[in-house]
C-alpha positions, 0 to 999 in steps of 0.5 A: 740449107742441105749443105749446112745440115751435112756440115752439122751432121759431120761435126756431130759425128767428129765430136761424139762418134770419133772419140767412142771409136778411138776409145774402143780401139785403145781398149782392144789392143792389136793382137800380138804377132807370132814373132813377138810371142816367140820372143817373149817365150824365149825371154821367159825361158832365159829368165827362169833358167838363169834364176835356177842356175844362179845367174842373176844378171842374166835373169835381170836382163831378160826380165827387164827386156820383157818389161820394156816390151810389156810394162804391165807384165805383173808376172815379170815384176814379181819375178824381178822382185824375187830376184832383187830380194835374193840379192838383198836389194830390198827397196828394189824388190818391195817396189817391184812387188808393189807394182806387181800387186797394183797390176794384178791383185795377187796375194803372192806379191803382198806376202813377198812384200811382207817377207821383205819387211820381216827380214828388214825389221819393219814388223808393222809393215810386215804384219799389215802386208800379210793381213792384206794377203790373207784378205785376198787368199785366206786358205794358205797356212804359210801366210798365217805362219808368217803373220804369226812371226811378225806378231811375235816380234811385235810382242803380240803373243796372243795374236801370234797364237791365234794365227798359228792356230788358224794355220793348224786348222788348215795343215794339221802339222806337228811343226805348227803345234811346236811353234805354238808351244814355243810361244807358251814356253817364252811366256812361261805359261805352264798350263798351256805348255802341258796342254800343247804337249798333250796335243803334239803327243796325240797328233804324233800318235795319230800320224803313226797310226795312220802310217801303220794302217796304210802299210797293212792295207798295202801288204793285205792287197790281194794279187791281181788275177792274171788274165785267162789265156785265149783258147785259140784252138777251141774257137777254131774247132767251133768254127769248124763244127759249125 
């Protein structure tokens, strides 16, 4: 009887306990060795320096080697996507960016996908990608500007202006106002053209006044007083007198 109970307990432990332990082991990967970490660091250095030095084949080889050892490395997929995009390999670039985004919900990958769609004339897909990027990170002016370009290509002029206004709220850039002006000029909206030109003039004047104020404050700053010289002789006399 005791033997049967022992076998039953062992069976229960095999059925229920071992799977839990095995899952825990799967969830907690073994720590990487120092040799592995050094090798990965070396590969990243090679990839980044090769991209800066315009050596795409060397950079690609280094990034693919990283992914061979770490197939879930979102940063490597993102870099590889940038590399392919520069070479005009847009299908490969989009695939890399999409994999990177699936591994790490990074708005930069979505934005990069949008830029490639914009480059290849897939404007609806570009608009969708930029909107998705903005849902994750909506405080980057460049994302609104890119969205406006896609919307302009789709003939959505009002939406493009709205996107550029959102960008201007974030960067207060005269360049952004000029882009808004260009949209109104293409539409022939004289009222909005005059209004936007007035905004640009006011913005330019405000920036000029700000620069002058900085220059004046810089010239009026009093000279720093020199530190008093230590009176060694006096201190010595005091010690002697005491």
